[in-house]
C-alpha positions in Angstrom: 112.4 145.8 112.0 110.5 144.1 109.2 111.4 144.7 105.6 108.2 144.8 103.6 109.3 145.5 100.0 112.1 147.1 98.1 112.9 148.4 94.6 116.5 148.5 93.5 117.8 150.3 90.4 121.3 150.1 88.9 122.2 146.5 88.3 123.2 145.9 84.7 122.2 142.2 84.5 118.5 142.9 85.1 115.9 144.2 82.7 116.1 148.0 82.9 118.5 147.5 85.7 115.6 147.0 88.1 114.7 144.5 90.8 111.4 144.6 92.7 110.7 142.3 95.6 108.2 142.1 98.4 108.2 140.2 101.6 104.7 141.0 102.7 101.6 138.9 101.8 99.6 139.9 98.7 96.9 137.3 98.8 94.3 137.3 101.5 95.4 135.7 104.8 92.8 133.2 105.9 95.0 131.0 108.1 98.2 131.8 110.1 100.4 129.3 108.3 103.4 130.7 106.4 102.5 134.2 107.6 103.0 136.5 110.6 100.8 139.4 111.4 102.6 142.5 112.4 102.0 144.1 115.8 100.4 147.3 117.1 99.3 149.8 114.4 100.7 147.6 111.7 98.2 144.7 112.2 96.6 145.1 108.8 99.9 143.9 107.2 101.3 140.4 107.3 104.7 139.1 106.2 105.6 135.9 104.5 107.7 133.7 106.9 108.8 131.3 104.2 109.9 132.6 100.8 111.1 130.2 98.0 113.1 131.3 94.9 113.3 128.8 92.0 114.8 129.1 88.6 116.9 127.3 86.0 120.7 127.4 86.2 122.3 130.8 85.7 119.0 132.7 86.1 120.2 134.7 89.1 118.9 132.9 92.2 122.0 133.4 94.3 122.3 136.9 93.0 118.8 137.7 94.2 119.7 136.4 97.7 122.6 138.8 97.7 120.4 141.7 96.6 117.9 140.9 99.4 120.8 140.9 101.9 121.9 144.3 100.6 118.3 145.6 101.1 118.2 144.2 104.6 121.5 145.8 105.4 120.2 149.2 104.2 117.1 149.0 106.3 118.6 147.6 109.4 121.5 150.0 109.5 124.2 147.3 109.3 127.5 148.5 107.9 127.8 147.3 104.3 131.4 146.4 105.0 130.1 143.6 107.4 128.2 142.1 104.5 130.9 142.4 101.9 131.7 138.7 101.7 128.2 138.0 100.5 127.4 141.2 98.4 130.9 141.5 96.8 129.8 139.7 93.6 127.2 142.5 93.0 130.0 145.1 92.6 130.8 144.0 89.0 127.2 144.5 87.9 126.6 147.8 89.6 126.2 151.1 87.7 128.0 154.2 89.1 125.0 154.7 91.3 122.5 152.2 92.8 119.2 153.4 94.2 117.4 151.4 96.8 113.9 152.3 98.0 112.5 150.2 100.8 109.5 150.2 103.1 110.1 148.7 106.5 108.1 148.5 109.7 109.4 149.0 113.3 107.3 149.0 116.4 104.1 149.6 114.5 105.4 152.5 112.4 106.1 152.4 108.7 109.2 154.0 107.2 110.5 154.6 103.7 114.2 154.8 103.1 115.6 156.0 99.7 119.4 155.5 99.5 121.8 156.3 96.7 124.8 153.9 97.0 128.1 154.4 95.1 131.3 152.4 94.9 134.3 153.8 96.8 137.2 151.9 95.3 138.3 150.9 98.8 138.4 147.0 99.1 137.6 147.3 102.9 134.5 149.4 102.5 133.7 149.2 98.8 130.3 150.9 99.0 129.0 154.1 100.6 125.7 155.9 101.0 126.0 159.0 98.9 122.5 160.5 99.6 119.6 159.3 101.7 116.1 160.4 102.6 114.1 158.7 105.5 110.3 159.2 105.6 107.7 158.2 108.2 104.1 157.3 107.2 101.2 158.9 109.1 98.3 157.2 107.4 96.9 153.7 107.3 99.2 151.4 105.4 98.1 149.4 102.4 99.7 147.2 99.8 99.1 149.9 97.1 100.7 152.6 99.3 103.8 150.3 99.8 104.1 149.8 96.0 103.7 153.5 95.2 106.4 154.4 97.8 109.0 152.0 96.5 108.3 153.1 93.0 109.3 156.6 94.0 105.8 158.1 94.3 105.1 158.5 98.0 101.9 160.3 98.8 101.3 163.1 101.3 101.1 160.7 104.2 104.9 160.3 104.1 106.8 163.1 105.9 110.6 163.5 105.9 112.3 162.3 109.1 115.9 162.7 108.2 118.2 163.4 105.2 121.8 162.9 104.4 123.8 165.0 102.0 120.5 166.4 100.6 120.3 169.9 102.3 122.2 172.2 104.6 123.7 170.4 107.7 121.5 170.8 110.8 118.5 172.3 109.0 115.3 170.9 107.6 115.9 167.4 108.9 119.4 167.2 107.4 122.0 165.5 109.5 124.3 167.9 111.4 128.0 167.9 110.8 128.6 166.1 114.1 126.1 163.3 113.1 127.8 162.9 109.8 131.2 162.7 111.5 130.1 159.8 113.8 128.0 157.9 111.2 130.1 155.8 108.9 129.6 156.2 105.2 128.7 152.6 104.7 125.9 152.7 107.3 122.4 153.9 106.5 120.5 156.5 108.5 117.7 154.0 108.7 119.6 152.3 111.5 118.6 155.2 113.8 115.0 153.9 113.9 115.2 150.3 112.8 117.3 149.2 115.8 118.9 146.3 113.8 117.9 142.7 113.4 119.6 139.3 113.1 120.5 138.5 109.6 122.1 135.1 108.9 123.2 133.9 105.5 124.4 130.7 104.0 125.3 131.8 100.5 128.7 130.2 100.1 129.4 126.5 99.4 128.8 124.6 102.6 131.9 123.0 104.2 131.3 119.7 106.0 132.7 120.8 109.3 131.2 121.2 112.7 130.5 124.9 112.9 128.3 124.8 116.0 127.5 122.6 119.0 124.2 121.1 117.8 121.7 120.0 120.4 121.2 116.2 120.6 117.6 116.3 119.0 119.1 118.3 116.1 122.1 116.1 115.3 120.1 112.8 115.8 117.6 113.9 113.3 120.3 113.3 110.7 122.1 110.4 112.3 120.4 108.6 115.2 123.6 106.6 116.0 125.1 109.7 117.6 124.9 110.1 121.3 127.0 113.3 121.6 128.7 115.7 119.2 130.3 118.9 120.5 133.4 121.1 120.2 135.4 123.2 122.6 138.9 124.6 123.0 140.3 121.0 123.4 138.8 119.8 120.1 135.8 117.9 118.8 134.1 115.2 120.9 132.0 112.4 119.4 130.3 109.5 121.0 128.0 106.9 119.3 125.4 104.8 121.1 126.8 102.0 123.1 130.3 103.6 123.5 131.6 104.2 127.0 133.6 107.3 126.3 134.0 110.1 123.8 136.2 110.0 120.7 138.5 113.0 120.4 138.3 114.0 116.7 140.0 116.4 114.4 138.0 118.1 111.6 139.6 115.8 109.0 138.8 112.6 111.0 135.3 113.8 111.8 134.5 114.0 108.1 135.6 110.4 107.6 133.1 109.0 110.1 130.2 111.5 109.9 128.5 112.3 106.5 128.8 115.8 105.0 125.0 115.9 105.0 124.8 115.3 108.7 127.3 118.0 109.5 125.8 120.6 107.2 122.3 119.7 108.3 123.2 119.9 112.0 124.9 123.3 111.5 122.0 124.6 109.4 119.3 123.5 111.8 121.2 125.2 114.6 121.0 128.4 112.6 117.3 127.8 112.0 116.7 127.5 115.8 118.7 130.7 116.5 116.8 132.6 113.9 113.4 131.4 115.2 114.4 132.7 118.7 115.6 136.1 117.4 112.9 136.7 114.9 115.4 137.5 112.3 116.2 136.5 108.7 117.8 133.3 107.4 119.0 133.3 103.8 120.0 129.9 102.4 121.3 129.1 99.0 120.1 125.6 97.8 118.3 124.6 100.9 118.0 121.0 99.7 121.8 120.6 99.4 122.9 117.4 101.1 119.6 117.2 103.1 116.7 114.8 102.7 113.6 116.3 101.2 111.5 115.5 104.3 113.9 117.4 106.5 113.7 120.3 104.2 109.9 120.2 104.6 110.4 120.0 108.4 112.6 123.2 108.3 110.0 125.0 106.2 107.3 124.0 108.7 109.3 125.4 111.6 109.1 128.8 110.0 105.5 128.3 108.8 104.0 127.5 112.2 103.2 130.2 114.7 103.9 127.7 117.5 107.6 127.3 116.5 107.9 130.8 115.0 106.3 133.2 117.5 108.5 136.2 116.6 107.9 136.1 112.8 111.3 135.0 111.6 111.7 134.7 107.9 113.4 131.9 105.8 114.4 132.9 102.3 115.8 130.1 100.2 116.7 129.1 96.7 116.2 125.7 95.2 116.9 123.8 92.0 113.9 121.5 92.8 110.6 123.2 92.2 108.8 120.2 93.8 109.7 121.8 97.1 107.4 124.7 96.2 104.4 122.3 96.4 104.8 122.3 100.1 103.7 125.9 100.3 100.1 126.5 101.2 100.3 130.0 99.6 101.5 131.2 96.2 102.6 134.8 97.0 105.7 133.6 98.9 107.1 131.9 95.7 109.3 133.7 93.2 110.8 132.6 89.9 114.1 134.0 88.5 114.1 134.0 84.7 116.4 135.0 81.9 115.0 137.3 79.2 116.5 138.8 76.1 117.0 142.1 78.0 118.4 140.5 81.2 117.3 138.8 84.4 113.8 139.3 85.8 112.2 138.3 89.1 108.5 137.2 88.9 106.1 136.4 91.7 104.0 133.2 91.1 100.9 135.0 92.5 100.9 137.3 89.4 100.6 134.3 87.1 98.7 131.6 89.0 95.1 132.3 89.9 94.2 129.1 91.7 95.9 128.0 94.9 95.0 124.3 94.3 97.2 124.1 91.2 100.6 122.5 92.0 103.3 125.2 92.0 105.9 122.8 90.4 103.6 122.4 87.4 103.7 126.1 86.8 107.5 125.9 86.8 107.9 122.9 84.5 105.1 124.1 82.1 107.0 127.4 81.6 103.9 129.2 82.7 106.2 132.0 83.8 108.3 132.3 80.6 111.9 131.4 81.2 111.5 128.9 84.0 112.1 125.8 81.8 115.2 125.0 79.8 114.7 125.9 76.1 113.4 122.9 74.0 116.0 123.7 71.3 118.9 123.5 73.8 117.6 120.1 75.1 117.2 118.8 71.5 120.7 120.0 70.5 122.2 118.2 73.5 120.3 115.0 72.5 121.6 115.3 68.9 125.2 115.9 70.1 125.1 112.9 72.6 123.8 110.6 69.8 126.6 111.6 67.5 129.3 111.4 70.3 128.1 108.0 71.6 128.1 106.5 68.1 131.5 107.9 67.0 134.3 105.4 66.5 
């Protein structure tokens, strides 16, 4: 399953309550880097394998990652309850109903899912699918057709595959009563065709603990003194170069001898390798946190190269450092989150930057997409306050 684009309506923090986001390429694909061409009948569409999200503080970067995970859950058929630790903060900004329209591809076929999601009041499964319509496309897919579909204007090439709570049970593609009984309310009917996909997220503050058994080339990328680092039922085992035997460590003692950046980097890179193997999605908040910039570039390159990413896995990350965006060879995989008077908004750099040879960070710092740079007045006020405070006696 490949999520190509989605439109979500019903989040109060956003302009008009709307979020639009696409994961397919918009610009022409002249080289395979940072892209993956879909298979079979979908070969005229490519997806972005690295997507970067930048913005100033409190502009909604992490919130956007949570929204993307919600859309991935809706199209993959994952129970929303299994994602609750990540999407729970969205509940406070949701209207009584949230509508998601998403186009996804599976085995060369394009599908459109429209889901109406409502709160349940149950902390275990706080969201449910109230109504759904799943459509199948029978024509040649195009970027314009994707945009029309998620805007609620599918053309005649889309035919209804299945509905839920729309018509009479068992008739005109409506689920039967038996199907309703066995399909949990927090699981989309899209799961019947999408067949699931691996979704891994790192949206919570990283803890400097060994959460995996990193391979030696992985952990030595961060600390070349380490000969072995692993964990099992008996505890954590660490051996440095030149040592004859392992040290038996507790999590607390491990943190005292191995840096937090090494531990987080080793765990993150292990997730990266697993995602590359599965062809799934990896969502990371603040990719650069505790990690050297060159290693961040190396992680991006693993997803950008067809040699290390043969299955089209996708990395979606936020960053506070727009300089990382200069590593992209494309501009349509870069998004800015901005604050406007009427709420948050998500802007694609490709809509504002015509030339690919212009540094992406320059567009950010120059406020070319309005709302990406701190307000001059706020910076001036801080300077004035600091001057008065420092000179006070």
